[in-house]
C-alpha positions as protocol buffer text, in pm:
chain_id: "A"
residue {
  index: 1
  type: UNK
  ca { x: 11057 y: 11004 z: 9307 }
}
residue {
  index: 2
  type: UNK
  ca { x: 10797 y: 11151 z: 9378 }
}
residue {
  index: 3
  type: UNK
  ca { x: 10748 y: 11340 z: 9034 }
}
residue {
  index: 4
  type: UNK
  ca { x: 10743 y: 11005 z: 8902 }
}
residue {
  index: 5
  type: UNK
  ca { x: 10478 y: 10848 z: 9079 }
}
residue {
  index: 6
  type: UNK
  ca { x: 10292 y: 11155 z: 9007 }
}
residue {
  index: 7
  type: UNK
  ca { x: 10321 y: 11163 z: 8634 }
}
residue {
  index: 8
  type: UNK
  ca { x: 10290 y: 10757 z: 8636 }
}
residue {
  index: 9
  type: UNK
  ca { x: 9951 y: 10789 z: 8835 }
}
residue {
  index: 10
  type: UNK
  ca { x: 9836 y: 11066 z: 8599 }
}
residue {
  index: 11
  type: UNK
  ca { x: 9930 y: 10814 z: 8302 }
}
residue {
  index: 12
  type: UNK
  ca { x: 9700 y: 10576 z: 8423 }
}
residue {
  index: 13
  type: UNK
  ca { x: 9405 y: 10809 z: 8506 }
}
residue {
  index: 14
  type: UNK
  ca { x: 9441 y: 10930 z: 8120 }
}
residue {
  index: 15
  type: UNK
  ca { x: 9428 y: 10555 z: 8003 }
}
residue {
  index: 16
  type: UNK
  ca { x: 9156 y: 10444 z: 8263 }
}
residue {
  index: 17
  type: UNK
  ca { x: 8951 y: 10731 z: 8117 }
}
residue {
  index: 18
  type: UNK
  ca { x: 9030 y: 10580 z: 7753 }
}
residue {
  index: 19
  type: UNK
  ca { x: 8918 y: 10230 z: 7866 }
}
residue {
  index: 20
  type: UNK
  ca { x: 8573 y: 10376 z: 8005 }
}
residue {
  index: 21
  type: UNK
  ca { x: 8543 y: 10533 z: 7670 }
}
residue {
  index: 22
  type: UNK
  ca { x: 8590 y: 10250 z: 7449 }
}
residue {
  index: 23
  type: UNK
  ca { x: 8368 y: 10048 z: 7707 }
}
residue {
  index: 24
  type: UNK
  ca { x: 8079 y: 10299 z: 7654 }
}
residue {
  index: 25
  type: UNK
  ca { x: 8112 y: 10257 z: 7307 }
}
residue {
  index: 26
  type: UNK
  ca { x: 8109 y: 9885 z: 7339 }
}
residue {
  index: 27
  type: UNK
  ca { x: 7778 y: 9929 z: 7488 }
}
residue {
  index: 28
  type: UNK
  ca { x: 7634 y: 10163 z: 7282 }
}
residue {
  index: 29
  type: UNK
  ca { x: 7743 y: 9940 z: 6973 }
}
residue {
  index: 30
  type: UNK
  ca { x: 7421 y: 9690 z: 7069 }
}
residue {
  index: 31
  type: UNK
  ca { x: 7649 y: 9370 z: 7016 }
}
residue {
  index: 32
  type: UNK
  ca { x: 7586 y: 9280 z: 7365 }
}
residue {
  index: 33
  type: UNK
  ca { x: 7282 y: 9108 z: 7532 }
}
residue {
  index: 34
  type: UNK
  ca { x: 7112 y: 9241 z: 7824 }
}
residue {
  index: 35
  type: UNK
  ca { x: 7288 y: 9121 z: 8080 }
}
residue {
  index: 36
  type: UNK
  ca { x: 7650 y: 9190 z: 7952 }
}
residue {
  index: 37
  type: UNK
  ca { x: 7530 y: 9530 z: 7888 }
}
residue {
  index: 38
  type: UNK
  ca { x: 7414 y: 9599 z: 8267 }
}
residue {
  index: 39
  type: UNK
  ca { x: 7718 y: 9453 z: 8405 }
}
residue {
  index: 40
  type: UNK
  ca { x: 7958 y: 9635 z: 8199 }
}
residue {
  index: 41
  type: UNK
  ca { x: 7758 y: 9934 z: 8269 }
}
residue {
  index: 42
  type: UNK
  ca { x: 7771 y: 9867 z: 8641 }
}
residue {
  index: 43
  type: UNK
  ca { x: 8179 y: 9796 z: 8582 }
}
residue {
  index: 44
  type: UNK
  ca { x: 8202 y: 10134 z: 8390 }
}
residue {
  index: 45
  type: UNK
  ca { x: 8061 y: 10318 z: 8677 }
}
residue {
  index: 46
  type: UNK
  ca { x: 8239 y: 10157 z: 8958 }
}
residue {
  index: 47
  type: UNK
  ca { x: 8563 y: 10260 z: 8780 }
}
residue {
  index: 48
  type: UNK
  ca { x: 8463 y: 10604 z: 8714 }
}
residue {
  index: 49
  type: UNK
  ca { x: 8408 y: 10674 z: 9095 }
}
residue {
  index: 50
  type: UNK
  ca { x: 8749 y: 10509 z: 9171 }
}
residue {
  index: 51
  type: UNK
  ca { x: 8947 y: 10668 z: 8878 }
}
residue {
  index: 52
  type: UNK
  ca { x: 8794 y: 11045 z: 9000 }
}
residue {
  index: 53
  type: UNK
  ca { x: 8919 y: 10980 z: 9356 }
}
residue {
  index: 54
  type: UNK
  ca { x: 9252 y: 10848 z: 9218 }
}
residue {
  index: 55
  type: UNK
  ca { x: 9256 y: 11190 z: 8994 }
}
residue {
  index: 56
  type: UNK
  ca { x: 9188 y: 11424 z: 9291 }
}
residue {
  index: 57
  type: UNK
  ca { x: 9439 y: 11219 z: 9519 }
}
residue {
  index: 58
  type: UNK
  ca { x: 9729 y: 11242 z: 9273 }
}
residue {
  index: 59
  type: UNK
  ca { x: 9651 y: 11615 z: 9201 }
}
residue {
  index: 60
  type: UNK
  ca { x: 9651 y: 11706 z: 9570 }
}
residue {
  index: 61
  type: UNK
  ca { x: 9968 y: 11507 z: 9624 }
}
residue {
  index: 62
  type: UNK
  ca { x: 10122 y: 11736 z: 9316 }
}
residue {
  index: 63
  type: UNK
  ca { x: 10010 y: 12044 z: 9484 }
}
residue {
  index: 64
  type: UNK
  ca { x: 10137 y: 11932 z: 9844 }
}
residue {
  index: 65
  type: UNK
  ca { x: 10473 y: 11847 z: 9668 }
}
residue {
  index: 66
  type: UNK
  ca { x: 10477 y: 12181 z: 9475 }
}
residue {
  index: 67
  type: UNK
  ca { x: 10446 y: 12352 z: 9788 }
}
residue {
  index: 68
  type: UNK
  ca { x: 10682 y: 12111 z: 9973 }
}
residue {
  index: 69
  type: UNK
  ca { x: 11046 y: 12328 z: 9910 }
}
residue {
  index: 70
  type: UNK
  ca { x: 10838 y: 12628 z: 10121 }
}
residue {
  index: 71
  type: UNK
  ca { x: 10739 y: 12450 z: 10374 }
}
residue {
  index: 72
  type: UNK
  ca { x: 11073 y: 12499 z: 10594 }
}
residue {
  index: 73
  type: UNK
  ca { x: 11120 y: 12888 z: 10490 }
}
residue {
  index: 74
  type: UNK
  ca { x: 10747 y: 12931 z: 10596 }
}
residue {
  index: 75
  type: UNK
  ca { x: 10765 y: 12754 z: 10912 }
}
residue {
  index: 76
  type: UNK
  ca { x: 11099 y: 12826 z: 11039 }
}
residue {
  index: 77
  type: UNK
  ca { x: 11236 y: 12529 z: 11292 }
}
residue {
  index: 78
  type: UNK
  ca { x: 11389 y: 12636 z: 11575 }
}
residue {
  index: 79
  type: UNK
  ca { x: 11759 y: 12494 z: 11625 }
}
residue {
  index: 80
  type: UNK
  ca { x: 11962 y: 12449 z: 11925 }
}
residue {
  index: 81
  type: UNK
  ca { x: 12353 y: 12427 z: 11907 }
}
residue {
  index: 82
  type: UNK
  ca { x: 12542 y: 12262 z: 12165 }
}
């Protein structure tokens, strides 16, 4: 289940990065007025900051999940049989 979440989140990150690049090309195309360029540029920067955080979180989760099966072996759980 977590692997599906991780793959989906990374797909979203990739799509968002492509969206940011498309928006940058739109800004560079000079088809917008100054106010529109400013607003779009602000939103691009906000989106870039958010997607950077999401990317880091997802990759951290992926590393945690990869280590998960080894955790019980590395940290023995003492059991008492009654």
